[in-house]
C-alpha positions in Angstrom: 93.9 114.3 139.9 96.6 111.9 141.0 94.0 109.7 142.8 91.9 109.5 139.7 95.0 108.5 137.6 95.9 105.8 140.1 92.3 104.5 140.2 92.1 104.3 136.4 95.5 102.6 136.1 94.6 100.0 138.8 91.1 99.3 137.3 92.5 98.6 133.9 95.4 96.4 135.1 95.5 92.7 134.1 94.7 91.6 137.7 91.3 93.4 137.5 90.5 92.0 134.1 90.8 88.4 135.3 88.4 89.0 138.2 85.6 90.6 136.2 82.7 88.1 135.7 80.4 90.3 133.6 81.0 90.1 129.9 79.1 92.3 127.4 77.1 90.2 124.9 77.2 93.1 122.4 81.0 93.1 122.6 81.2 89.4 121.8 78.7 89.7 118.9 80.6 92.6 117.4 83.9 90.8 117.8 82.5 87.7 116.0 81.0 89.9 113.2 84.4 91.6 112.8 86.2 88.3 112.3 83.4 87.1 110.0 83.6 90.2 107.9 87.4 89.7 107.4 87.0 86.0 106.5 84.1 86.6 104.2 85.8 89.5 102.5 89.0 87.4 101.8 87.0 84.4 100.6 84.7 86.6 98.3 87.8 88.3 96.9 89.6 85.0 96.3 86.4 83.6 94.6 86.1 86.7 92.4 89.7 86.5 91.4 89.7 82.9 90.4 86.2 82.8 88.9 86.6 85.7 86.5 89.4 86.1 84.0 88.6 89.8 83.6 89.2 90.7 87.3 92.7 92.1 87.9 94.9 91.7 90.9 94.1 95.3 91.9 90.4 94.5 92.4 91.4 91.5 94.6 93.6 93.7 96.7 90.9 96.3 97.1 88.3 93.8 98.1 90.6 92.2 100.7 91.9 95.4 102.0 88.3 96.9 102.3 87.1 93.8 104.3 90.2 93.9 106.5 89.6 97.6 107.4 85.9 97.1 108.1 86.6 94.0 110.2 89.3 95.7 112.2 87.0 98.7 112.8 84.2 96.4 114.1 86.7 94.6 116.3 87.9 97.9 117.7 84.4 98.9 118.6 83.9 95.5 120.3 87.1 96.2 122.4 85.8 99.7 123.3 82.5 98.2 124.5 84.4 95.6 126.5 86.5 98.2 128.2 83.6 100.4 128.9 81.7 97.5 130.5 84.8 96.8 132.6 85.0 100.4 133.8 81.3 100.3 134.6 81.7 97.2 136.6 84.6 98.7 138.6 82.6 101.9 139.3 79.7 99.8 140.7 82.1 98.1 143.1 
């Protein structure tokens, strides 16, 4: 059990991250989609707030908060894919 803990700790250290050359394309795409979802959500929310007089500030907050949550979830999935790819690369070594 202790050897496994040491192995996992060493494989996820910053020294090992810098040496890994294989990067998951899916992780990069999901990361970009997450940031794009956040940016688009805020811009659509701002456009809806300033274009319509009937829209309240509550709706603006809900649109921005919804896009932020969705974007952060997508970025989190991208990070998990990146870490799983890193673990897979270390196991192959």
